[in-house]
C-alpha positions in Angstrom: -23.4 61.3 66.6 -21.0 59.2 64.6 -19.9 57.5 67.8 -23.4 56.6 68.7 -24.2 55.2 65.3 -21.0 53.2 65.3 -21.7 51.8 68.8 -25.2 50.8 67.8 -24.0 49.2 64.6 -21.3 47.3 66.4 -23.8 46.0 69.0 -26.2 44.9 66.4 -23.5 43.0 64.5 -22.3 41.2 67.7 -25.9 40.4 68.7 -26.5 38.9 65.2 -23.4 36.8 65.4 -24.1 35.5 68.8 -27.6 34.6 67.8 -26.4 32.7 64.8 -23.8 30.8 66.8 -26.3 29.9 69.6 -29.1 29.0 67.2 -27.0 26.5 65.3 -25.2 24.9 68.2 -27.9 24.6 70.8 -28.4 21.0 72.0 -30.7 20.2 74.8 -31.6 16.6 75.6 -31.0 15.2 72.1 -28.0 14.6 69.9 -29.1 17.3 67.5 -29.1 21.1 67.4 -31.9 23.2 66.0 -30.6 23.2 62.5 -29.3 19.6 62.1 -32.3 18.0 63.8 -34.2 17.8 60.5 -33.7 15.7 57.3 -34.7 17.6 54.2 -35.9 15.5 51.3 -35.8 17.9 48.4 -34.3 15.8 45.6 -34.1 12.2 46.7 -37.6 11.9 48.1 -39.4 8.6 47.8 -43.1 8.1 47.3 -45.2 8.9 50.4 -42.2 10.4 52.2 -42.6 13.9 53.7 -40.5 16.8 52.5 -39.2 17.5 56.0 -38.6 14.8 58.6 -37.4 14.9 62.2 -34.0 13.2 62.1 -34.5 10.9 65.0 -37.6 9.4 63.3 -35.7 8.4 60.1 -34.8 4.7 59.5 -31.1 5.4 59.2 -30.9 7.3 62.4 -32.9 4.6 64.3 -30.4 2.0 63.1 -27.5 4.2 64.2 -29.1 4.6 67.7 -29.5 0.9 68.0 -25.8 0.3 67.1 -24.8 2.9 69.7 -26.9 1.1 72.4 -25.0 -2.2 71.6 -21.6 -0.6 72.1 -19.9 -1.1 75.5 -20.0 2.0 77.7 -16.8 3.9 78.0 -15.2 4.0 81.5 -14.6 7.5 82.7 -11.4 8.3 84.6 -11.3 10.1 87.9 -9.6 13.2 86.5 -12.4 13.7 84.0 -15.1 13.2 86.6 -13.3 15.7 88.9 -13.3 18.2 86.1 -17.0 17.7 85.6 -17.5 18.3 89.3 -15.7 21.6 89.2 -17.7 22.7 86.2 -21.0 21.6 87.8 -21.7 19.3 84.9 -23.6 16.0 85.4 -21.6 13.2 83.8 -23.5 10.0 83.0 
């Protein structure tokens, strides 16, 4: 009985750890994960500003995105592209 309880406890701990890691680091089509995709305005909130904002809609982030668009694109070397091909990753 102790072995079964220990096994169930171990599985629950590993499942909780993997959920926490995946939840915080998931990034689909944006630059943000699920946790860092929001700006929380608890203490430095200005008038008519919501408590929670989507980070890509904030003024600072839109300025950063515009600066990133102005930078020259980095040239990828053949070794890096070959590694992407082996990993079945789309490099753009």
